[in-house]
Every structure is written in structure tokens, then in C-alpha cells.
C-alpha positions as CSV (number, residue, x, y, z in Angstrom):
1,M,-52.4,76.9,6.2
2,K,-54.4,79.7,7.5
3,T,-57.2,81.3,5.5
4,T,-55.1,84.6,5.0
5,T,-52.2,82.6,3.8
6,R,-54.5,80.7,1.3
7,H,-56.1,83.8,0.0
8,L,-52.6,85.6,-0.5
9,F,-51.3,82.5,-2.3
10,A,-54.5,82.5,-4.5
11,L,-54.0,86.2,-5.1
12,L,-50.4,85.7,-6.2
13,V,-51.3,82.8,-8.5
14,L,-54.1,84.9,-10.0
15,V,-51.8,87.9,-10.6
16,A,-49.2,85.6,-12.2
17,V,-51.9,84.3,-14.6
18,V,-53.1,87.7,-15.5
19,I,-49.5,89.1,-16.1
20,T,-48.8,85.9,-18.2
21,A,-52.0,86.4,-20.2
22,G,-51.2,90.0,-20.7
23,L,-47.8,89.3,-22.0
24,Y,-49.5,86.8,-24.4
25,F,-51.8,89.4,-25.8
26,Y,-49.0,92.0,-26.0
27,S,-46.7,89.8,-27.9
28,P,-47.8,86.2,-28.6
29,P,-45.1,83.8,-27.5
30,T,-43.1,82.0,-30.2
31,V,-41.6,78.7,-28.9
32,I,-39.0,77.0,-31.1
33,I,-38.8,73.2,-30.6
34,G,-36.2,71.7,-32.9
35,D,-36.6,73.7,-36.2
36,E,-40.3,74.4,-35.8
37,E,-41.8,77.6,-34.6
38,I,-45.0,77.3,-32.4
39,V,-47.1,80.5,-32.2
40,G,-50.4,81.3,-30.7
41,V,-52.4,79.4,-28.2
42,A,-50.0,76.4,-28.7
43,G,-46.9,78.5,-27.9
44,F,-48.8,80.0,-24.8
45,G,-49.5,76.6,-23.6
46,A,-45.9,75.4,-24.2
47,T,-44.6,78.5,-22.3
48,V,-47.0,77.8,-19.3
49,I,-46.1,74.1,-19.3
50,G,-42.3,75.1,-19.4
51,L,-42.9,77.6,-16.4
52,L,-44.7,74.8,-14.5
53,I,-41.9,72.3,-15.0
54,A,-39.4,75.0,-14.0
55,A,-41.3,75.8,-10.7
56,I,-41.5,72.0,-9.9
57,A,-37.8,71.7,-10.6
58,C,-37.1,74.6,-8.3
59,V,-39.1,73.1,-5.5
60,F,-37.3,69.8,-5.7
61,T,-33.9,71.7,-5.8
62,F,-34.9,73.6,-2.6
63,I,-35.9,70.3,-0.9
64,L,-32.7,68.5,-2.1
65,T,-30.6,71.5,-0.9
66,S,-32.2,71.5,2.5
67,A,-31.7,67.8,2.9
68,I,-28.0,68.2,2.1
69,L,-27.5,71.0,4.3
70,A,-29.2,69.1,7.2
71,G,-27.1,66.1,6.7
72,V,-23.8,68.3,6.5
73,S,-24.8,70.0,9.7
74,A,-25.5,66.7,11.6
75,L,-22.2,65.5,10.4
76,L,-20.5,68.6,11.5
77,I,-22.0,68.3,14.9
78,I,-20.9,64.7,15.2
79,I,-17.4,65.8,14.1
80,F,-17.2,68.5,16.7
81,A,-18.6,66.2,19.4
82,I,-15.7,63.7,18.7
83,V,-13.1,66.5,18.6
84,A,-14.3,67.8,22.0
85,A,-14.3,64.4,23.5
86,A,-10.8,63.8,22.2
87,V,-9.5,67.0,23.7
88,A,-11.3,66.1,27.0
89,V,-9.5,62.8,27.0
90,A,-6.2,64.4,26.2
91,V,-6.5,67.0,28.8
92,A,-7.7,64.6,31.5
93,P,-4.1,63.4,32.8
94,L,-3.3,67.2,33.1
95,C,-6.2,67.7,35.4
96,L,-5.6,64.6,37.6
97,P,-3.3,66.3,40.1
98,L,-5.9,69.1,40.7
99,L,-8.7,66.6,41.1
100,L,-6.8,64.7,43.6
101,V,-6.2,67.7,45.8
102,V,-9.8,68.7,45.5
103,G,-10.9,65.2,46.5
104,I,-8.7,65.2,49.6
105,V,-10.0,68.6,50.7
106,M,-13.5,67.4,50.2
107,L,-12.8,64.2,52.2
108,I,-11.2,66.2,55.1
109,R,-14.0,68.9,55.3
110,R,-17.0,66.7,54.9
111,K,-19.6,66.3,57.7
112,K,-20.9,63.2,58.9
113,A,-24.4,62.4,57.7
114,P,-26.9,62.2,60.6
115,V,-28.3,58.8,61.3
116,V,-32.1,58.5,61.8
117,D,-33.1,56.2,64.6
118,T,-35.6,53.8,62.8
119,I,-37.3,52.5,65.9
120,S,-38.7,55.8,67.3
121,H,-38.8,58.0,64.0
122,D,-38.9,61.1,66.0
123,H,-35.4,62.2,66.6
124,V,-31.9,62.2,65.0
125,V,-29.0,60.5,66.5
126,Q,-25.6,62.0,65.8
127,Q,-22.5,59.7,65.7
């Protein structure tokens, strides 16, 4: 990470902590676990721990979702390649007459390659 990104991330964390602490002093959190109310610093700690667990769950959810999307995209690419190959194989007999005509024309119009005299190496002999 670049220094600017680190400073921005640290600033965002600091702002989140300040806002959370401000909310604590404005209205102390009351966390109900089972039938018991937890108020004060313990309630604030339970709230922060809950927020951390939620943040970690979100990160793992994003990782899992991106892995699933990458797998699905790879699968779709393979399926499209198979379909394209099947279409090419299905269309190949239809292209055969055209390919035969093109091949015959190329055979008729080709020029003979010059043969190099290997003894003297200074001139080209035409056949």
C-alpha cells in the first residue's frame, strides 16, 4: 500500500472510532443477550465486537462471491469455446467446396520458388 492510502485508511478508522465513541456518550448502547441487558462499557465493547465480527463476515463474503463469480466466468468461457468448436465442425462440410476451389486456384497461380546454387552462393538459378 502506498503511504497516502495508509494514511487515508488510518483516518477512516479513526473517524469510525470517534463516531462510535460519540454515539456511546450520546446514548449508551444497550445490548440484550438472552434476557439480560448489558449497559455501559460492557455494552459498548459488545457492540464493537459485534461490528468487528460483521466486518470480517463481509470481507469473507466478498472473497467467496468473487471466487464464485470467477469460477462461473471460467465455466462460461469453456462452454462458449465448446459451442464455437461445435459450430466450426458443423459448418466445415459446407465450406469444403469453397476451400477446394480456392486451393485449385492457388495451385494454378503459384510461382515456382527460386533455387539457390549451393556451390557458388552468388547467384540464383531459375528452373
